[in-house]
C-alpha positions in Angstrom: 23.1 0.7 -8.6 21.8 1.7 -5.3 21.6 5.4 -6.7 20.0 5.6 -10.4 21.2 8.7 -12.4 18.7 12.1 -11.5 16.8 13.0 -14.9 19.0 15.9 -16.6 17.1 19.1 -17.7 14.8 18.6 -20.6 14.6 14.7 -20.1 11.0 13.7 -21.0 9.1 11.4 -18.3 7.5 9.7 -21.0 10.8 7.3 -21.2 10.2 6.5 -17.6 7.6 4.1 -18.5 9.3 2.3 -21.4 11.7 1.2 -18.7 9.2 -0.2 -16.8 7.4 -1.8 -19.3 10.9 -3.3 -20.2 10.8 -5.4 -16.9 7.0 -6.0 -16.6 6.8 -7.6 -20.4 9.8 -9.9 -19.4 8.6 -11.0 -15.9 4.7 -11.1 -17.6 6.1 -14.4 -18.5 4.6 -16.3 -15.8 1.1 -16.5 -17.2 2.4 -18.3 -20.2 3.8 -21.0 -18.1 1.1 -23.3 -18.9 2.9 -23.7 -22.5 5.6 -26.0 -20.7 3.5 -27.9 -18.3 2.4 -30.8 -21.2 6.2 -31.0 -22.1 7.3 -31.5 -18.7 4.5 -33.5 -17.8 5.7 -36.2 -20.8 9.5 -35.6 -20.4 9.9 -36.0 -16.7 6.5 -38.1 -16.0 4.6 -35.1 -13.9 1.2 -34.8 -13.2 -1.0 -31.8 -13.8 -0.6 -30.9 -10.1 3.3 -31.3 -10.0 3.9 -29.5 -12.8 1.6 -26.8 -11.9 4.3 -26.6 -8.7 6.8 -24.0 -10.3 4.1 -21.6 -11.3 2.5 -21.8 -7.8 5.7 -21.3 -6.2 6.2 -18.4 -8.2 3.1 -16.5 -7.2 3.7 -17.0 -3.6 7.1 -15.6 -3.9 5.9 -12.8 -5.5 3.8 -11.6 -3.0 6.4 -12.3 -0.3 9.2 -10.7 -2.0 7.4 -7.8 -2.9 6.3 -7.7 0.9 9.5 -8.0 2.6 11.5 -6.4 0.1 9.3 -3.7 -0.7 11.5 -1.1 2.0 14.9 -2.2 0.3 13.1 -0.7 -3.1 12.2 2.1 -1.6 15.3 2.5 0.0 17.8 1.5 -2.3 16.0 3.2 -5.8 14.4 1.8 -8.8 17.8 0.6 -10.8 18.8 -1.3 -8.1 15.2 -3.3 -7.8 15.2 -3.7 -11.6 19.0 -5.4 -11.8 17.9 -7.4 -8.4 14.8 -8.8 -10.9 16.7 -9.2 -14.0 19.7 -11.5 -12.1 16.7 -13.7 -9.9 14.1 -13.8 -12.6 17.0 -15.1 -15.5 18.8 -17.4 -13.0 15.8 -18.7 -12.6 15.6 -19.8 -15.9 19.1 -21.1 -16.4 18.7 -23.3 -13.3 15.6 -24.7 -14.8 17.5 -25.1 -17.7 20.3 -27.3 -16.0 17.1 -28.9 -13.9 15.4 -29.8 -17.3 18.5 -31.0 -19.0 19.6 -33.2 -16.3 16.1 -34.6 -15.3 16.4 -32.9 -11.9 12.5 -31.6 -11.3 13.3 -30.0 -8.2 15.8 -27.8 -10.0 12.7 -26.5 -12.0 10.9 -25.9 -8.9 13.8 -24.1 -7.2 14.9 -22.2 -10.1 11.7 -20.9 -11.9 9.4 -20.9 -8.2 11.7 -19.9 -5.7 14.6 -17.7 -7.2 12.5 -16.7 -10.3 9.6 -15.9 -7.8 11.6 -13.6 -6.2 12.7 -11.7 -9.3 8.8 -11.5 -10.4 8.0 -9.8 -6.8 11.1 -7.1 -6.8 10.4 -6.4 -10.7 6.7 -5.8 -10.0 7.0 -3.1 -7.2 10.3 -1.8 -9.0 9.2 1.2 -10.8 5.8 1.7 -8.9 7.0 4.8 -7.0 9.2 6.2 -9.3 6.3 6.6 -11.9 4.0 8.1 -9.4 6.4 10.6 -8.4 7.2 11.2 -12.3 3.2 11.3 -12.8 1.7 12.8 -10.1 -1.2 14.2 -12.0 -2.1 11.0 -13.5 -1.0 8.1 -11.1 -3.7 5.7 -12.5 -2.7 6.3 -16.1 1.2 5.8 -15.3 1.1 2.3 -13.3 -1.5 1.3 -15.9 0.9 1.7 -18.7 3.8 -0.7 -16.7 1.7 -3.2 -14.8 0.0 -3.5 -18.6 2.7 -5.0 -19.3 2.6 -7.9 -16.9 -0.4 -8.9 -18.2 0.6 -8.7 -22.0 3.8 -10.5 -21.4 2.4 -14.0 -22.0 0.8 -12.6 -25.3 4.5 -12.6 -26.3 5.7 -15.4 -24.2 3.1 -17.9 -25.3 3.9 -18.1 -28.9 7.3 -17.3 -28.5 7.5 -20.5 -26.1 5.4 -22.6 -28.2 7.7 -22.1 -31.5 10.8 -22.8 -29.5 9.4 -26.0 -28.4 8.3 -27.1 -32.0 11.8 -26.2 -32.8 13.5 -27.5 -30.0 12.0 -30.4 -29.2 9.5 -31.5 -26.4 12.5 -33.7 -24.9 14.5 -32.7 -21.7 17.0 -31.5 -24.1 14.9 -29.3 -25.9 13.0 -27.8 -22.8 16.5 -27.2 -21.4 17.3 -25.1 -24.5 14.1 -23.2 -24.2 14.4 -22.4 -21.0 18.1 -21.0 -21.5 17.3 -18.9 -24.6 14.2 -17.4 -22.1 16.8 -16.4 -19.1 19.6 -14.9 -21.5 17.0 -13.1 -24.1 15.1 -11.7 -20.9 18.2 -10.5 -19.1 18.9 -8.5 -22.1 15.7 -6.9 -22.5 15.5 -5.9 -18.8 18.9 -4.4 -19.1 17.2 -1.7 -21.1 15.2 -0.6 -18.1 18.1 -0.7 -15.8 20.0 1.7 -18.2 16.7 4.0 -19.2 15.4 4.4 -15.8 15.6 8.3 -14.0 14.2 9.8 -11.1 13.1 13.3 -11.1 15.2 16.0 -9.9 13.5 17.9 -6.6 12.3 20.7 -8.9 10.7 18.3 -10.9 9.0 16.7 -8.1 7.8 20.1 -7.2 5.6 20.6 -10.0 5.7 17.7 -12.4 3.8 18.7 -16.0 2.0 21.9 -14.2 0.4 19.1 -11.7 -0.1 18.7 -7.9 3.4 18.1 -6.2 4.2 14.0 -5.9 5.0 14.9 -2.0 2.2 17.0 -1.4 -0.7 16.4 1.5 -0.1 13.9 4.1 2.3 11.2 3.7 2.3 7.8 5.5 5.2 5.5 6.4 4.7 1.5 5.5 4.6 0.5 9.3 2.1 2.9 10.0 0.1 2.0 6.6 -0.2 -1.8 8.2 -1.5 -0.6 11.4 -4.6 1.5 9.6 -8.0 -0.1 8.8 -7.7 1.5 5.2 -4.6 -0.8 4.6 -6.9 -3.9 5.3 -9.8 -2.9 3.7 -7.7 -2.1 0.3 -6.2 -5.9 1.2 -9.5 -7.5 0.9 -10.5 -5.0 -2.0 -7.8 -6.7 -3.8 -7.9 -10.4 -2.5 -11.5 -10.7 -3.7 -11.0 -9.0 -7.0 -7.9 -11.5 -8.0 -9.7 -14.4 -6.8 -12.9 -13.6 -8.8 -10.7 -12.8 -11.7 -7.9 -15.8 -11.0 -11.4 -18.1 -10.7 -12.0 -18.2 -14.6 -8.5 -17.6 -15.9 -6.8 -20.6 -14.4 -9.2 -22.9 -15.6 -10.6 -20.9 -18.7 -10.1 -23.6 -21.7 -11.5 -26.8 -19.5 -14.3 -24.6 -18.1 -15.6 -23.2 -21.5 -15.3 -26.8 -22.8 -17.2 -28.5 -19.9 -20.2 -25.8 -20.0 -21.0 -26.2 -23.8 -20.1 -30.2 -24.1 -23.9 -31.1 -23.9 -24.8 -28.3 -26.6 -25.3 -28.5 -30.4 -22.1 -26.8 -30.8 -19.7 -27.7 -28.4 -16.6 -25.8 -27.9 -13.1 -27.1 -29.8 -9.2 -27.4 -28.3 -8.7 -24.7 -30.7 -11.6 -22.6 -30.1 -10.9 -22.7 -26.1 -7.3 -21.8 -26.7 -8.6 -18.5 -28.5 -11.0 -18.4 -25.4 -7.7 -18.2 -23.5 -6.0 -15.7 -26.0 -9.4 -13.2 -25.7 -9.0 -12.9 -21.6 -5.3 -12.1 -21.8 -6.2 -9.5 -24.1 -8.8 -8.5 -21.7 -6.6 -8.4 -19.1 -3.9 -6.3 -20.5 -6.2 -3.8 -21.8 -8.3 -3.7 -18.2 -4.9 -2.7 -16.8 -4.5 0.7 -18.6 -8.1 1.6 -19.6 -9.4 0.8 -16.2 -6.6 2.5 -14.5 -6.5 5.8 -16.7 -10.3 5.9 -15.9 -9.8 5.9 -12.3 -7.8 9.2 -12.7 -11.2 10.8 -14.0 -13.6 8.9 -11.8 -12.0 8.2 -8.6 -10.3 5.3 -7.5 -13.3 4.0 -5.1 -15.9 4.6 -7.9 -13.7 2.5 -10.3 -13.6 -0.2 -7.6 -17.2 -0.1 -7.6 -17.0 -0.9 -10.8 -14.8 -4.2 -10.7 -16.6 -5.7 -7.2 -20.6 -4.6 -7.8 -20.3 -5.1 -11.7 -18.1 -7.9 -11.4 -20.5 -9.6 -9.3 -23.2 -9.0 -11.8 -21.4 -10.4 -14.5 -20.6 -13.7 -12.3 -24.6 -13.8 -11.9 -25.2 -13.8 -15.4 -22.8 -16.4 -16.1 -24.3 -18.7 -13.0 -28.0 -18.5 -14.7 -27.6 -18.1 -18.5 -23.8 -18.6 -19.1 -24.4 -22.6 -20.4 -27.3 -21.3 -22.8 -25.5 -18.5 -24.8 -21.6 -18.7 -25.6 -21.5 -14.9 -26.7 -22.9 -14.0 -23.3 -20.6 -16.2 -21.1 -17.4 -14.6 -23.3 -18.7 -11.0 -22.8 -19.1 -11.7 -19.2 -15.8 -13.2 -18.6 -14.1 -10.6 -20.5 -15.3 -7.8 -18.6 -14.3 -9.7 -15.1 -10.9 -10.2 -16.4 -10.9 -6.6 -17.5 -11.6 -6.0 -14.0 -8.8 -8.6 -12.8 -6.2 -6.9 -14.8 -7.5 -3.2 -14.0 -7.5 -3.9 -10.5 -4.0 -4.8 -10.4 -3.1 -1.7 -12.0 -5.4 1.0 -10.1 -4.0 -0.4 -6.6 -1.0 1.6 -6.7 -2.7 5.1 -7.3 -5.3 4.2 -4.7 -2.8 3.7 -2.2 -0.8 7.0 -3.3 -4.3 8.9 -2.8 -4.4 7.2 0.5 -0.8 6.9 2.2 0.8 9.6 -0.3 4.0 8.6 -1.8 6.9 8.5 1.2 6.6 4.8 1.0 4.5 3.9 -1.5 6.4 1.0 -3.1 7.2 -0.7 0.1 3.2 -0.6 1.3 2.4 -1.8 -2.2 4.6 -4.7 -1.9 2.9 -5.3 1.8 -0.4 -5.2 0.0 0.4 -7.8 -2.6 0.6 -10.8 -0.2 -3.4 -10.2 -0.9 -2.3 -11.8 -4.4 -0.4 -14.7 -3.1 -3.4 -15.7 -1.0 -6.0 -14.9 -4.2 -3.3 -17.2 -6.3 -4.1 -20.1 -3.9 -7.6 -19.2 -3.1 -9.3 -19.0 -6.5 -7.7 -22.0 -8.2 -8.4 -23.9 -4.9 -12.1 -23.0 -5.0 -12.8 -23.6 -8.4 -11.0 -27.1 -9.1 -11.5 -28.6 -5.8 -15.4 -27.9 -6.4 -15.5 -29.2 -10.0 -13.4 -32.5 -8.9 -16.1 -33.4 -6.2 -19.4 -32.4 -8.4 -17.5 -34.6 -10.8 -17.0 -37.2 -8.4 -20.9 -36.8 -7.8 -21.5 -37.9 -11.4 -22.4 -34.3 -12.4 -21.2 -32.4 -15.6 -21.5 -29.4 -17.5 -22.6 -26.0 -16.0 -23.5 -28.0 -12.8 -19.3 -28.3 -12.4 -19.4 -24.9 -11.7 -22.4 -23.5 -10.2 -21.5 -23.5 -6.5 -18.1 -21.8 -7.8 -19.9 -18.9 -9.0 -21.7 -18.4 -6.2 -19.0 -18.3 -4.2 -17.3 -15.9 -6.3 -20.0 -13.7 -6.3 -20.3 -13.7 -2.2 -16.4 -12.6 -2.4 -17.1 -9.9 -4.9 -19.7 -8.7 -2.6 -17.5 -8.9 0.2 -14.7 -6.8 -1.2 -17.6 -4.2 -2.5 -18.7 -3.8 1.1 -14.7 -3.2 2.2 -14.2 -0.8 -0.4 -17.4 1.4 0.9 -15.5 1.2 4.5 -12.3 3.1 3.0 -11.9 6.6 4.5 -9.5 9.1 4.3 -6.6 7.9 6.9 -6.4 9.4 10.5 -3.6 12.4 11.1 -2.6 10.6 14.0 -0.9 7.8 11.0 0.6 11.1 9.5 4.8 11.9 9.1 5.6 15.3 10.2 6.4 17.2 6.8 10.1 18.1 8.1 11.0 14.4 9.0 9.5 13.3 5.5 11.6 16.1 3.7 15.0 15.2 5.7 14.5 11.6 4.8 13.5 12.3 0.9 16.9 14.7 0.9 18.7 11.5 2.4 18.0 9.4 0.0 18.7 11.8 -3.1 22.0 12.2 -2.0 22.9 8.4 -0.9 
């Protein structure tokens, strides 16, 4: 498992993105956790904070497992990583099924949040290094295709989960059966990726598709990368971009309902749900669209758009969002496309700065910014909204301060992006050492 088969002569590199998609579409179920919240609250007598705990822990574990497991992913290869992801993610659902069936909520937190969260992190970074080596000429597009699956996984999982709960019931046994079906189904689907993934032959890596070699230029180890200001500038960039996006995504339905509650045409529950679906589509489209555009206009330029135009979108929402539904929806869709695009573009940005030597490990460490943003974004929006509601305010007044904070965070991210410069030669790994390490990994 630790040494995936090398692609035979004539192997099409376009078979590698589907292998990555089989994993990312599966673990993208995390964005559909809200479907299980109401049934769990009813069946196990939980409040909203308690029912959100498995998802929050899963996101925290995603970042931590990606950070600490990134080096293992680089050392053992994509097949090993996809297998670990499969086992952990599917086991998380099976443990959760046991917890739901026996009424032990702590087992759901342990299963979905802790064990499943490890599967999320390892699975998320599992194909990155391999894709970049296969597509040195279009790294943004290649990683965008795979990471698009994570953003789009909820489009499949949400209606599927809702249909299962409608068929099986929303009591303990129904939830347990839905978890069980999820665990077994995702195990089968992710197996396709495990079996299909291939690494390029040494001569293929020399010049893939008549493009530049994936190993050309400087190479920086993960250990050296975290000692550079470039890494921490990108950490801030990703954290600010994700915080701004998740600030809308996490509270989308109640936000649009609150903003237009006092208007002549309030937003219904079904319309709010449709708005959430639109945001998911924008999230997914941004992952492939903006990351592909970065291959043409450059990573720094596309992040200027994410952060600068994103701040402008938040400003428009703060000033005019509650007076025009089309304007609010349009601005929110743009922000969520930037949110998804930021995830998909960052591996290629890292490749430009640090090379491909330990890109998976470096990417894993950078994803701790996601863990931070996953706590920071919802905390800002929910805490301020609750405080404003306690103060007797309503409508747009619940979110105006939050929007202002998001603008400030995006400006901070914009400045951090402008500070990114080429990595100093003192952090580079000498070519002979890199070659020896690469050959050792191939023969392992």
